All heavy atoms as an XYZ file, in Angstrom:
945
protein
N     -41.779     26.655      6.365
C     -42.415     25.763      7.316
C     -43.613     25.174      6.592
O     -44.411     25.881      5.996
C     -42.832     26.569      8.545
C     -43.501     25.784      9.632
S     -42.547     24.545     10.494
C     -41.234     25.446     11.216
N     -43.696     23.853      6.650
C     -44.807     23.196      5.991
C     -45.249     21.971      6.765
O     -44.704     21.629      7.815
N     -46.253     21.310      6.238
C     -46.786     20.128      6.894
C     -47.897     20.499      7.841
O     -48.701     21.395      7.570
N     -47.909     19.864      8.981
C     -49.014     20.006      9.928
C     -48.758     21.097     10.965
O     -48.644     20.850     12.152
C     -49.289     18.657     10.583
C     -49.760     17.632      9.570
C     -50.108     16.319     10.194
C     -50.590     15.369      9.108
N     -50.982     14.093      9.649
N     -48.657     22.330     10.453
C     -48.583     23.510     11.309
C     -49.808     24.366     11.009
O     -50.442     24.218      9.969
C     -47.283     24.321     11.078
C     -46.073     23.542     11.549
C     -47.122     24.732      9.632
N     -50.142     25.256     11.909
C     -51.369     26.048     11.763
C     -51.302     27.036     10.600
O     -52.297     27.284      9.939
C     -51.676     26.784     13.062
C     -51.982     25.834     14.201
C     -52.379     26.602     15.458
N     -52.398     25.754     16.633
C     -53.385     24.948     16.976
N     -54.449     24.863     16.216
N     -53.309     24.216     18.066
N     -50.125     27.614     10.329
C     -49.991     28.626      9.279
C     -48.716     28.379      8.476
O     -47.708     29.049      8.676
C     -49.969     30.021      9.924
C     -50.023     31.140      8.905
O     -50.426     30.899      7.744
O     -49.652     32.271      9.272
N     -48.739     27.392      7.541
C     -47.525     27.076      6.774
C     -47.119     28.226      5.855
O     -47.937     29.054      5.488
C     -47.923     25.846      5.962
C     -49.408     25.818      5.966
C     -49.879     26.591      7.155
N     -45.846     28.258      5.506
C     -45.349     29.258      4.577
C     -43.919     29.639      4.895
O     -43.310     29.150      5.840
N     -43.390     30.553      4.097
C     -42.012     31.027      4.260
C     -41.985     32.071      5.368
O     -42.831     32.956      5.417
C     -41.483     31.627      2.935
C     -40.087     32.218      3.127
C     -41.482     30.580      1.844
N     -41.034     31.953      6.252
C     -40.886     32.888      7.364
C     -39.473     33.460      7.374
O     -38.515     32.755      7.084
C     -41.102     32.182      8.711
C     -42.446     31.545      8.891
C     -43.509     32.623      9.151
N     -44.798     32.024      9.434
C     -45.675     31.659      8.513
N     -45.396     31.792      7.245
N     -46.832     31.152      8.862
N     -39.345     34.727      7.736
C     -38.034     35.343      7.960
C     -37.811     35.359      9.463
O     -38.596     35.938     10.206
C     -38.003     36.773      7.421
C     -38.006     36.840      5.929
C     -37.818     38.299      5.488
N     -37.919     38.400      4.055
C     -36.899     38.290      3.226
N     -35.693     38.069      3.681
N     -37.075     38.396      1.931
N     -36.732     34.708      9.862
C     -36.397     34.630     11.277
C     -34.982     35.156     11.474
O     -34.147     35.056     10.570
C     -36.490     33.185     11.766
C     -37.870     32.535     11.665
C     -37.772     31.042     11.947
C     -38.832     33.187     12.633
N     -34.683     35.682     12.650
C     -33.327     36.182     12.899
C     -32.293     35.064     12.849
O     -32.610     33.904     13.140
C     -33.412     36.758     14.317
C     -34.858     36.818     14.679
C     -35.588     35.893     13.768
N     -31.069     35.414     12.501
C     -29.973     34.443     12.506
C     -29.894     33.812     13.888
O     -30.086     34.485     14.901
C     -28.652     35.124     12.157
N     -29.629     32.512     13.918
C     -29.541     31.799     15.182
C     -30.868     31.246     15.671
O     -30.930     30.636     16.731
N     -31.932     31.460     14.891
C     -33.241     30.932     15.282
C     -33.233     29.419     15.246
O     -32.495     28.799     14.482
C     -34.331     31.460     14.352
O     -34.489     32.847     14.514
N     -34.065     28.850     16.070
C     -34.156     27.399     16.190
C     -35.469     26.899     15.616
O     -36.374     27.680     15.331
C     -34.021     26.995     17.654
C     -32.678     27.424     18.227
C     -32.490     26.986     19.657
N     -31.207     27.422     20.180
C     -30.081     26.745     20.073
N     -30.062     25.582     19.469
N     -28.962     27.216     20.560
N     -35.565     25.580     15.451
C     -36.789     24.967     14.928
C     -37.976     25.403     15.782
O     -39.051     25.714     15.255
C     -36.657     23.428     14.870
C     -37.987     22.777     14.552
C     -35.599     23.024     13.853
N     -37.809     25.457     17.086
C     -38.880     25.883     17.992
C     -39.393     27.278     17.623
O     -40.594     27.543     17.652
C     -38.395     25.858     19.449
C     -39.450     26.250     20.451
C     -40.608     25.269     20.545
O     -40.440     24.083     20.196
O     -41.699     25.691     20.969
N     -38.480     28.190     17.249
C     -38.870     29.542     16.848
C     -39.690     29.509     15.554
O     -40.669     30.254     15.410
C     -37.629     30.415     16.637
C     -36.783     30.539     17.897
O     -37.349     30.628     19.002
O     -35.538     30.536     17.760
N     -39.293     28.646     14.636
C     -40.031     28.518     13.375
C     -41.435     27.962     13.626
O     -42.409     28.398     13.000
C     -39.270     27.622     12.396
N     -41.526     27.001     14.523
C     -42.842     26.443     14.865
C     -43.747     27.524     15.439
O     -44.928     27.624     15.073
C     -42.698     25.292     15.862
C     -42.075     24.006     15.336
C     -41.845     23.027     16.478
C     -42.945     23.384     14.265
N     -43.207     28.344     16.327
C     -43.991     29.430     16.911
C     -44.424     30.421     15.838
O     -45.582     30.873     15.823
C     -43.185     30.133     18.003
N     -43.521     30.745     14.899
C     -43.843     31.687     13.829
C     -44.919     31.140     12.901
O     -45.649     31.899     12.263
C     -42.579     32.027     13.032
N     -45.023     29.813     12.830
C     -46.034     29.183     11.982
C     -47.317     28.887     12.762
O     -48.177     28.145     12.294
C     -45.479     27.901     11.380
N     -47.442     29.447     13.948
C     -48.674     29.284     14.717
C     -48.753     28.010     15.531
O     -49.789     27.691     16.095
N     -47.664     27.253     15.551
C     -47.650     26.015     16.324
C     -48.024     24.800     15.502
O     -48.403     24.901     14.330
N     -47.913     23.654     16.131
C     -48.186     22.366     15.491
C     -49.678     22.055     15.628
O     -50.285     22.305     16.664
C     -47.346     21.259     16.169
C     -47.653     19.893     15.588
C     -45.860     21.567     16.024
N     -50.253     21.500     14.567
C     -51.651     21.084     14.634
C     -51.805     19.894     15.578
O     -50.901     19.061     15.675
C     -52.146     20.671     13.246
C     -52.372     21.824     12.320
C     -53.160     21.336     11.122
N     -52.828     22.137      9.966
C     -52.876     21.709      8.728
N     -53.218     20.465      8.466
N     -52.594     22.501      7.729
N     -52.947     19.792     16.242
C     -53.185     18.648     17.134
C     -53.034     17.325     16.386
O     -53.471     17.189     15.248
C     -54.629     18.851     17.602
C     -54.903     20.312     17.402
C     -54.069     20.728     16.220
N     -52.377     16.380     17.046
C     -52.210     15.048     16.474
C     -51.018     14.891     15.551
O     -50.741     13.796     15.088
N     -50.292     15.983     15.265
C     -49.128     15.893     14.373
C     -47.999     15.157     15.074
O     -47.715     15.410     16.240
C     -48.670     17.282     13.943
N     -47.349     14.249     14.360
C     -46.218     13.495     14.913
C     -44.953     14.342     14.801
O     -44.494     14.660     13.711
C     -46.051     12.180     14.161
C     -44.897     11.344     14.685
O     -44.397     11.635     15.789
O     -44.498     10.387     13.990
N     -44.395     14.703     15.937
C     -43.164     15.502     15.953
C     -42.001     14.718     16.554
O     -41.002     15.307     16.976
C     -43.375     16.811     16.751
O     -43.730     16.479     18.094
C     -44.447     17.675     16.127
N     -42.110     13.403     16.547
C     -41.104     12.537     17.162
C     -39.695     12.818     16.650
O     -38.759     12.919     17.428
C     -41.453     11.059     16.917
O     -42.770     10.813     17.391
C     -40.472     10.143     17.614
N     -39.492     12.939     15.346
C     -38.162     13.117     14.783
C     -37.724     14.570     14.682
O     -36.693     14.867     14.099
N     -38.485     15.477     15.238
C     -38.199     16.905     15.110
C     -37.353     17.385     16.287
O     -37.774     17.305     17.440
C     -39.527     17.665     15.075
C     -39.536     19.065     14.528
C     -39.055     19.086     13.084
C     -40.949     19.621     14.590
N     -36.152     17.881     16.000
C     -35.275     18.426     17.042
C     -35.580     19.914     17.172
O     -35.090     20.738     16.418
C     -33.812     18.200     16.668
C     -32.857     18.785     17.686
O     -33.265     19.423     18.650
N     -31.580     18.575     17.464
N     -36.395     20.257     18.138
C     -36.841     21.650     18.317
C     -35.712     22.595     18.714
O     -35.819     23.800     18.537
C     -37.952     21.701     19.352
C     -39.223     21.029     18.883
C     -40.248     20.956     20.000
N     -41.447     20.268     19.562
C     -42.631     20.854     19.473
N     -42.790     22.107     19.793
N     -43.681     20.165     19.054
N     -34.611     22.073     19.240
C     -33.493     22.917     19.676
C     -32.481     23.189     18.570
O     -31.605     24.024     18.730
C     -32.780     22.251     20.856
N     -32.616     22.508     17.419
C     -31.640     22.653     16.333
C     -31.703     24.049     15.720
O     -32.760     24.600     15.481
C     -31.903     21.605     15.260
C     -30.874     21.617     14.143
C     -31.098     20.488     13.165
N     -32.421     20.450     12.579
C     -32.822     21.263     11.599
N     -32.022     22.177     11.104
N     -34.038     21.160     11.119
N     -30.518     24.632     15.460
C     -30.427     25.936     14.816
C     -30.736     25.767     13.329
O     -30.239     24.847     12.672
C     -29.021     26.549     15.010
C     -28.883     27.855     14.242
C     -28.745     26.767     16.489
N     -31.556     26.655     12.810
C     -31.941     26.596     11.400
C     -30.839     27.128     10.492
O     -30.021     27.937     10.901
C     -33.210     27.434     11.181
C     -34.450     26.940     11.902
C     -35.546     27.991     11.851
C     -34.934     25.636     11.290
N     -30.868     26.666      9.246
C     -29.950     27.121      8.214
C     -30.770     27.904      7.192
O     -31.893     27.516      6.852
C     -29.271     25.902      7.533
C     -28.377     26.353      6.401
C     -28.492     25.098      8.546
N     -30.231     29.009      6.685
C     -30.947     29.830      5.716
C     -31.399     28.997      4.514
O     -30.628     28.208      3.968
C     -30.047     30.971      5.236
C     -30.783     31.944      4.323
O     -31.994     32.137      4.511
O     -30.140     32.509      3.430
N     -32.651     29.136      4.150
C     -33.203     28.430      3.007
C     -33.730     27.041      3.322
O     -34.232     26.351      2.451
N     -33.623     26.638      4.565
C     -34.051     25.295      4.968
C     -35.570     25.211      5.030
O     -36.244     26.143      5.441
C     -33.465     24.998      6.347
C     -33.885     23.686      6.920
C     -33.282     23.444      8.293
O     -32.470     24.243      8.763
O     -33.647     22.433      8.889
N     -36.102     24.068      4.627
C     -37.530     23.805      4.747
C     -37.737     22.806      5.876
O     -37.124     21.748      5.894
C     -38.098     23.231      3.455
C     -39.588     22.959      3.555
C     -40.150     22.338      2.296
O     -39.456     21.636      1.575
N     -41.400     22.605      2.022
N     -38.582     23.166      6.815
C     -38.903     22.273      7.922
C     -40.312     21.746      7.693
O     -41.255     22.521      7.555
C     -38.830     23.007      9.286
C     -39.225     22.080     10.421
C     -37.439     23.576      9.512
N     -40.437     20.428      7.603
C     -41.738     19.797      7.429
C     -42.125     19.108      8.723
O     -41.325     18.388      9.313
C     -41.698     18.783      6.285
C     -41.423     19.373      4.905
C     -41.300     18.274      3.865
C     -42.531     20.340      4.511
N     -43.353     19.319      9.148
C     -43.828     18.797     10.426
C     -44.915     17.757     10.197
O     -45.890     18.009      9.489
C     -44.390     19.943     11.292
C     -44.934     19.418     12.611
C     -43.326     21.000     11.530
N     -44.724     16.580     10.793
C     -45.768     15.570     10.791
C     -46.061     14.923      9.458
O     -47.137     14.375      9.263
N     -45.122     14.992      8.528
C     -45.310     14.344      7.227
C     -44.134     13.407      6.986
O     -43.029     13.668      7.437
C     -45.412     15.361      6.063
C     -46.649     16.220      6.208
C     -44.200     16.236      5.956
N     -44.360     12.300      6.262
C     -43.250     11.393      5.992
C     -42.184     12.080      5.139
O     -42.494     12.945      4.342
C     -43.877     10.229      5.224
C     -45.324     10.520      5.081
C     -45.608     11.859      5.698
N     -40.939     11.682      5.349
C     -39.832     12.229      4.552
C     -40.066     11.918      3.086
O     -40.455     10.817      2.725
C     -38.510     11.640      5.018
N     -39.823     12.902      2.239
C     -40.014     12.737      0.802
C     -38.763     12.144      0.180
O     -37.652     12.525      0.549
C     -40.313     14.098      0.155
C     -41.574     14.753      0.672
C     -42.814     13.956      0.355
O     -43.008     13.510     -0.768
N     -43.654     13.741      1.359
N     -38.919     11.209     -0.780
C     -37.732     10.700     -1.456
C     -37.101     11.810     -2.281
O     -37.786     12.738     -2.697
C     -38.280      9.586     -2.358
C     -39.732      9.863     -2.505
C     -40.154     10.632     -1.283
N     -35.800     11.742     -2.526
C     -35.148     12.771     -3.322
C     -35.697     12.777     -4.746
O     -36.160     11.759     -5.245
C     -33.670     12.377     -3.307
C     -33.614     10.982     -2.811
C     -34.886     10.704     -2.086
N     -35.647     13.945     -5.421
C     -36.124     14.008     -6.797
C     -35.392     13.002     -7.676
O     -34.204     12.781     -7.505
C     -35.790     15.438     -7.235
C     -35.502     16.195     -5.981
C     -35.112     15.183     -4.945
N     -36.114     12.389     -8.580
C     -35.501     11.451     -9.510
C     -35.437     10.034     -8.985
O     -34.786      9.189     -9.568
N     -36.083      9.749     -7.877
C     -36.095      8.377     -7.386
C     -35.723      8.287     -5.926
O     -35.623      9.285     -5.233
N     -35.499      7.053     -5.489
C     -35.236      6.834     -4.074
C     -33.779      6.504     -3.800
O     -33.426      6.161     -2.694
C     -36.102      5.663     -3.562
O     -35.800      4.507     -4.332
C     -37.570      5.981     -3.663
N     -32.933      6.607     -4.792
C     -31.546      6.182     -4.621
C     -30.776      7.032     -3.630
O     -29.925      6.541     -2.911
C     -30.815      6.188     -5.963
O     -30.619      7.512     -6.402
N     -31.031      8.351     -3.594
C     -30.293      9.222     -2.701
C     -28.848      9.403     -3.114
O     -28.062      9.952     -2.362
N     -28.478      8.932     -4.294
C     -27.109      9.057     -4.776
C     -26.821     10.446     -5.269
O     -27.625     11.351     -5.137
N     -25.658     10.638     -5.866
C     -25.239     11.952     -6.309
C     -26.206     12.633     -7.272
O     -26.278     13.838     -7.303
C     -23.897     11.685     -6.993
C     -23.413     10.396     -6.432
C     -24.642      9.627     -6.060
N     -26.979     11.869     -8.044
C     -27.916     12.468     -8.997
C     -28.987     13.271     -8.285
O     -29.623     14.135     -8.874
C     -28.551     11.388     -9.869
N     -29.243     13.006     -7.004
C     -30.266     13.704     -6.255
C     -29.797     15.082     -5.802
O     -30.586     15.861     -5.304
C     -30.678     12.875     -5.040
N     -28.538     15.414     -5.977
C     -28.012     16.694     -5.536
C     -27.392     16.566     -4.163
O     -27.526     15.539     -3.505
N     -26.705     17.613     -3.731
C     -26.044     17.548     -2.426
C     -27.028     17.321     -1.286
O     -28.105     17.894     -1.260
C     -25.368     18.912     -2.295
C     -25.289     19.452     -3.677
C     -26.461     18.875     -4.411
N     -26.644     16.491     -0.352
C     -27.455     16.170      0.813
C     -27.212     17.239      1.877
O     -26.074     17.623      2.126
C     -27.046     14.796      1.337
C     -27.830     14.205      2.495
C     -29.287     13.977      2.106
C     -27.199     12.887      2.911
N     -28.278     17.723      2.504
C     -28.153     18.751      3.528
C     -27.666     18.165      4.847
O     -28.339     17.321      5.433
C     -29.504     19.442      3.748
O     -29.442     20.270      4.886
N     -26.506     18.626      5.304
C     -25.987     18.206      6.607
C     -26.874     18.727      7.730
O     -26.902     18.176      8.811
C     -24.560     18.707      6.808
C     -23.506     18.108      5.888
C     -22.194     18.879      6.023
C     -23.310     16.640      6.191
N     -27.615     19.788      7.452
C     -28.470     20.404      8.459
C     -29.764     19.674      8.717
O     -30.396     19.879      9.747
N     -30.184     18.805      7.802
C     -31.472     18.148      7.994
C     -31.476     16.660      7.656
O     -32.482     15.997      7.869
C     -32.548     18.852      7.150
O     -32.225     18.764      5.774
N     -30.381     16.134      7.148
C     -30.341     14.727      6.751
C     -30.513     13.801      7.956
O     -30.017     14.079      9.042
C     -29.026     14.412      6.048
N     -31.196     12.702      7.724
C     -31.375     11.697      8.767
C     -30.166     10.773      8.798
O     -29.353     10.757      7.865
C     -32.628     10.850      8.493
O     -32.421     10.120      7.267
C     -33.884     11.703      8.392
N     -30.068      9.981      9.854
C     -28.992      8.984      9.952
C     -29.059      8.056      8.744
O     -28.035      7.721      8.147
C     -29.090      8.193     11.281
C     -28.157      7.000     11.275
C     -28.786      9.095     12.460
N     -30.264      7.657      8.356
C     -30.432      6.745      7.224
C     -29.934      7.372      5.926
O     -29.300      6.704      5.109
C     -31.899      6.326      7.080
C     -32.401      5.461      8.213
C     -32.730      6.236      9.502
O     -32.905      7.478      9.457
O     -32.780      5.594     10.570
N     -30.224      8.659      5.704
C     -29.770      9.330      4.493
C     -28.250      9.461      4.481
O     -27.607      9.228      3.460
C     -30.418     10.711      4.374
C     -31.896     10.650      4.073
C     -32.554     12.010      4.204
O     -32.243     12.782      5.106
N     -33.489     12.297      3.316
N     -27.675      9.832      5.624
C     -26.222      9.971      5.707
C     -25.530      8.631      5.525
O     -24.472      8.543      4.906
C     -25.835     10.594      7.055
C     -26.259     12.056      7.238
C     -26.182     12.459      8.698
C     -25.420     12.965      6.363
N     -26.143      7.570      6.034
C     -25.606      6.209      5.902
C     -25.479      5.806      4.430
O     -24.650      4.983      4.070
C     -26.513      5.240      6.662
C     -25.992      3.819      6.704
O     -24.813      3.595      6.395
O     -26.779      2.923      7.051
N     -26.263      6.421      3.562
C     -26.218      6.116      2.139
C     -25.054      6.757      1.403
O     -24.799      6.433      0.240
N     -24.334      7.648      2.052
C     -23.183      8.288      1.409
C     -22.003      7.324      1.366
O     -21.846      6.495      2.269
C     -22.784      9.551      2.182
C     -23.770     10.713      2.135
C     -23.367     11.792      3.134
C     -23.845     11.287      0.726
N     -21.155      7.432      0.338
C     -20.002      6.528      0.244
C     -19.056      6.702      1.425
O     -18.708      7.819      1.793
C     -19.335      6.937     -1.074
C     -19.858      8.285     -1.410
C     -21.199      8.395     -0.758
N     -18.679      5.575      2.035
C     -17.750      5.593      3.153
C     -18.365      5.967      4.486
O     -17.667      6.089      5.482
N     -19.687      6.165      4.508
C     -20.373      6.521      5.752
C     -21.289      5.367      6.135
O     -22.176      5.000      5.393
C     -21.211      7.810      5.595
C     -21.964      8.119      6.886
C     -20.331      8.981      5.187
N     -21.047      4.798      7.300
C     -21.910      3.745      7.824
C     -22.809      4.311      8.902
O     -22.799      5.518      9.163
N     -23.581      3.463      9.556
C     -24.524      3.953     10.562
C     -23.849      4.636     11.754
O     -24.390      5.599     12.297
C     -25.292      2.707     11.002
C     -24.521      1.540     10.487
C     -23.685      2.021      9.352
N     -22.677      4.180     12.153
C     -21.996      4.790     13.302
C     -21.511      6.193     12.941
O     -21.743      7.156     13.688
C     -20.823      3.907     13.785
C     -19.998      4.621     14.835
C     -21.348      2.587     14.321
N     -20.856      6.347     11.794
C     -20.381      7.659     11.380
C     -21.565      8.595     11.118
O     -21.514      9.777     11.455
C     -19.485      7.554     10.146
C     -18.861      8.861      9.658
C     -18.113      9.574     10.780
C     -17.932      8.594      8.481
N     -22.622      8.073     10.537
C     -23.822      8.884     10.301
C     -24.352      9.431     11.627
O     -24.731     10.603     11.724
C     -24.892      8.061      9.586
N     -24.353      8.607     12.661
C     -24.811      9.063     13.978
C     -23.854     10.110     14.546
O     -24.295     11.078     15.157
C     -24.942      7.879     14.945
C     -25.581      8.264     16.271
C     -26.993      8.789     16.113
O     -27.852      8.122     15.547
N     -27.253      9.997     16.592
N     -22.545      9.960     14.310
C     -21.574     10.972     14.758
C     -21.879     12.320     14.095
O     -21.767     13.366     14.741
C     -20.138     10.570     14.419
C     -19.564      9.506     15.298
N     -19.562      9.582     16.663
C     -18.955      8.335     14.986
C     -18.987      8.508     17.162
N     -18.606      7.727     16.161
N     -22.244     12.297     12.817
C     -22.557     13.537     12.096
C     -23.788     14.196     12.713
O     -23.801     15.400     12.977
C     -22.764     13.261     10.590
C     -21.443     12.808      9.953
C     -23.315     14.493      9.884
C     -21.570     12.264      8.536
N     -24.828     13.410     12.977
C     -26.051     13.956     13.583
C     -25.759     14.475     14.988
O     -26.231     15.551     15.378
C     -27.181     12.903     13.588
C     -28.368     13.366     14.414
C     -27.617     12.594     12.155
N     -24.972     13.736     15.765
C     -24.621     14.172     17.118
C     -23.837     15.491     17.086
O     -24.075     16.390     17.903
C     -23.802     13.101     17.843
C     -24.613     11.852     18.153
O     -25.859     11.888     18.080
O     -23.985     10.815     18.459
N     -22.899     15.616     16.145
C     -22.124     16.848     15.987
C     -23.067     18.001     15.667
O     -22.979     19.074     16.263
C     -21.094     16.675     14.869
C     -20.277     17.920     14.601
C     -19.074     18.127     15.254
C     -20.714     18.870     13.694
C     -18.322     19.266     15.008
C     -19.973     20.013     13.441
C     -18.770     20.214     14.101
N     -23.978     17.778     14.723
C     -24.938     18.797     14.313
C     -25.767     19.257     15.514
O     -25.968     20.452     15.715
C     -25.842     18.226     13.212
C     -26.966     19.142     12.797
C     -27.771     18.547     11.676
N     -28.602     17.450     12.128
C     -29.067     16.483     11.334
N     -28.755     16.457     10.053
N     -29.834     15.546     11.812
N     -26.233     18.317     16.309
C     -27.059     18.635     17.466
C     -26.259     19.408     18.512
O     -26.718     20.423     19.036
C     -27.631     17.350     18.084
O     -28.387     16.658     17.073
C     -28.530     17.646     19.263
N     -25.050     18.945     18.788
C     -24.215     19.579     19.816
C     -23.753     20.976     19.412
O     -23.651     21.871     20.257
C     -23.001     18.705     20.120
N     -23.471     21.183     18.145
C     -22.926     22.460     17.668
C     -23.974     23.383     17.067
O     -23.636     24.458     16.599
C     -21.846     22.209     16.609
C     -20.708     21.344     17.070
C     -19.772     22.130     17.989
N     -18.717     21.295     18.505
C     -17.491     21.235     18.016
N     -17.157     21.957     16.984
N     -16.608     20.435     18.572
N     -25.224     22.948     17.004
C     -26.263     23.802     16.437
C     -26.230     23.859     14.924
O     -26.684     24.822     14.334
N     -25.713     22.823     14.294
C     -25.733     22.756     12.840
C     -24.354     22.875     12.220
O     -23.343     22.936     12.921
N     -24.343     22.912     10.905
C     -23.122     23.051     10.124
C     -23.151     24.417      9.455
O     -24.095     24.742      8.747
C     -23.044     21.954      9.046
C     -22.712     20.597      9.583
C     -23.707     19.760     10.070
C     -21.399     20.157      9.625
C     -23.407     18.508     10.566
C     -21.085     18.908     10.125
C     -22.088     18.080     10.599
N     -22.141     25.224      9.685
C     -22.051     26.539      9.051
C     -21.445     26.428      7.646
O     -21.703     27.257      6.799
C     -21.233     27.480      9.899
C     -21.797     27.630     11.306
C     -22.003     29.061     11.689
N     -22.432     29.213     13.066
C     -23.690     29.140     13.468
N     -24.630     28.873     12.620
N     -24.001     29.304     14.734
N     -20.625     25.384      7.454
C     -20.020     25.143      6.146
C     -19.731     23.652      6.016
O     -19.719     22.925      7.009
C     -18.721     25.945      5.986
O     -17.715     25.395      6.814
N     -19.482     23.216      4.797
C     -19.142     21.815      4.558
C     -17.837     21.474      5.283
O     -17.668     20.362      5.775
C     -19.037     21.527      3.044
C     -18.493     20.134      2.786
C     -20.402     21.694      2.375
N     -16.928     22.438      5.397
C     -15.645     22.204      6.058
C     -15.814     21.800      7.524
O     -14.943     21.144      8.096
C     -14.740     23.428      5.935
C     -14.093     23.560      4.565
C     -15.079     23.987      3.471
O     -16.072     24.681      3.778
O     -14.867     23.601      2.315
N     -16.931     22.169      8.164
C     -17.188     21.755      9.546
C     -17.209     20.232      9.669
O     -16.965     19.689     10.743
C     -18.519     22.301     10.055
C     -18.486     23.787     10.345
O     -17.385     24.380     10.343
O     -19.571     24.360     10.577
N     -17.494     19.557      8.572
C     -17.542     18.091      8.573
C     -16.196     17.497      9.007
O     -16.157     16.420      9.596
C     -17.913     17.611      7.171
C     -18.442     16.203      6.999
C     -19.635     15.938      7.912
C     -18.842     15.976      5.547
N     -15.112     18.208      8.766
C     -13.774     17.735      9.156
C     -13.641     17.567     10.672
O     -12.793     16.815     11.133
C     -12.702     18.718      8.694
C     -12.528     18.756      7.213
C     -11.476     19.755      6.835
N     -11.293     19.748      5.393
C     -10.434     20.497      4.763
N      -9.647     21.304      5.427
N     -10.336     20.442      3.462
N     -14.471     18.266     11.434
C     -14.403     18.207     12.888
C     -15.149     17.009     13.471
O     -15.061     16.745     14.667
C     -14.973     19.489     13.489
C     -14.204     20.726     13.090
C     -14.875     21.983     13.590
O     -15.488     21.987     14.642
N     -14.768     23.057     12.822
N     -15.890     16.291     12.639
C     -16.665     15.137     13.107
C     -15.718     13.960     13.337
O     -14.877     13.649     12.484
C     -17.759     14.757     12.087
C     -18.472     13.474     12.495
C     -18.754     15.896     11.933
N     -15.859     13.318     14.479
C     -15.053     12.148     14.819
C     -15.240     11.072     13.750
O     -16.358     10.658     13.480
C     -15.478     11.620     16.195
C     -14.635     10.459     16.650
O     -13.495     10.290     16.231
N     -15.193      9.657     17.526
N     -14.147     10.647     13.120
C     -14.211      9.602     12.098
C     -14.096     10.112     10.676
O     -14.060      9.319      9.737
N     -14.032     11.431     10.504
C     -13.881     11.975      9.151
C     -12.493     12.578      9.021
O     -12.198     13.623      9.592
C     -14.969     13.012      8.824
C     -16.323     12.338      8.887
C     -14.689     13.646      7.465
C     -17.462     13.098      8.322
N     -11.653     11.879      8.270
C     -10.314     12.368      7.985
C     -10.298     13.089      6.650
O     -11.328     13.261      5.994
N      -9.121     13.493      6.233
C      -8.982     14.245      4.982
C      -9.475     13.457      3.770
O     -10.125     14.001      2.885
C      -7.534     14.690      4.789
C      -7.107     15.769      5.752
C      -8.004     17.004      5.703
O      -8.304     17.496      4.600
O      -8.425     17.469      6.780
N      -9.147     12.167      3.727
C      -9.536     11.358      2.567
C     -11.059     11.220      2.463
O     -11.638     11.400      1.403
C      -8.875      9.992      2.672
C      -9.057      9.156      1.443
C      -8.212      7.909      1.544
N      -8.325      7.128      0.337
C      -7.804      5.958      0.178
N      -7.108      5.415      1.159
N      -7.957      5.294     -0.941
N     -11.694     10.902      3.583
C     -13.155     10.756      3.572
C     -13.818     12.097      3.282
O     -14.795     12.176      2.555
C     -13.655     10.180      4.896
C     -15.151      9.902      4.841
C     -15.625      8.980      5.915
N     -15.098      7.640      5.681
C     -14.745      6.813      6.643
N     -14.865      7.155      7.893
N     -14.281      5.620      6.368
N     -13.267     13.182      3.851
C     -13.814     14.509      3.589
C     -13.746     14.830      2.095
O     -14.698     15.347      1.523
C     -13.071     15.581      4.392
C     -13.535     16.971      4.071
C     -14.759     17.429      4.527
C     -12.759     17.814      3.287
C     -15.207     18.706      4.210
C     -13.194     19.087      2.968
C     -14.420     19.540      3.440
N     -12.620     14.497      1.462
C     -12.461     14.744      0.025
C     -13.522     13.994     -0.783
O     -14.044     14.511     -1.777
C     -11.065     14.344     -0.429
N     -13.873     12.788     -0.331
C     -14.898     12.006     -1.026
C     -16.296     12.587     -0.831
O     -17.164     12.448     -1.699
C     -14.900     10.554     -0.533
C     -13.641      9.793     -0.937
O     -12.943     10.237     -1.874
O     -13.365      8.753     -0.307
N     -16.537     13.226      0.308
C     -17.881     13.688      0.663
C     -18.161     15.142      0.298
O     -19.330     15.512      0.118
C     -18.114     13.509      2.167
C     -18.140     12.087      2.688
C     -18.230     12.086      4.202
C     -19.297     11.315      2.072
N     -17.138     15.967      0.196
C     -17.335     17.422      0.102
C     -18.292     17.869     -1.012
O     -19.012     18.830     -0.841
C     -16.005     18.146      0.018
C     -15.288     17.994     -1.295
C     -13.982     18.749     -1.343
N     -14.178     20.122     -0.923
C     -13.277     20.853     -0.307
N     -12.095     20.368     -0.076
N     -13.527     22.083      0.027
N     -18.317     17.175     -2.139
C     -19.221     17.586     -3.231
C     -20.598     16.934     -3.121
O     -21.500     17.289     -3.871
C     -18.612     17.252     -4.600
O     -18.404     15.833     -4.682
C     -17.308     17.983     -4.819
N     -20.750     16.004     -2.193
C     -22.016     15.278     -2.054
C     -22.927     15.866     -0.985
O     -24.069     15.440     -0.838
C     -21.752     13.806     -1.725
C     -20.887     13.044     -2.735
C     -20.632     11.641     -2.231
C     -21.551     13.036     -4.097
N     -22.405     16.843     -0.214
C     -23.166     17.420      0.882
C     -23.133     18.939      0.808
O     -22.294     19.532      0.134
C     -22.646     16.954      2.255
C     -22.839     15.463      2.430
C     -21.189     17.332      2.458
N     -24.071     19.542      1.538
C     -24.102     20.997      1.705
C     -24.435     21.273      3.169
O     -24.947     20.398      3.843
C     -25.119     21.637      0.761
C     -26.548     21.204      0.980
C     -27.482     21.848     -0.042
N     -28.811     21.282      0.021
C     -29.746     21.645      0.886
N     -29.501     22.588      1.761
N     -30.932     21.079      0.886
N     -24.141     22.493      3.658
C     -24.404     22.790      5.079
C     -25.874     22.626      5.455
O     -26.749     22.622      4.688
C     -23.978     24.239      5.245
C     -23.160     24.570      4.069
C     -23.536     23.637      2.987
């Protein structure tokens, strides 16, 4: 947990914990922090970093967001980041985010197959570009 929280740092939380639980473990959000894009009900993924009230950081190595940046996290990627993947437009990107929200995240990359609009061919193109 980092950014504008009272006590940033690494926290151990039980499996199934949500962003709201992480915020509580970090002492809460500092006054004035923008939490507009933060889904407090989303289930966390092990090893995930949650940043509060800070602008999204560009991927290492530039702003391209292409394969050189490493696999994109399905658990935290924005619609804009997902839209940058090959064969994914804004509508499909929103379907991915909606699926993540409704199901509490992605347990594996294979869960992507359950998203409306992702068939076998598109999944084959995306599987190495994303992570849960």
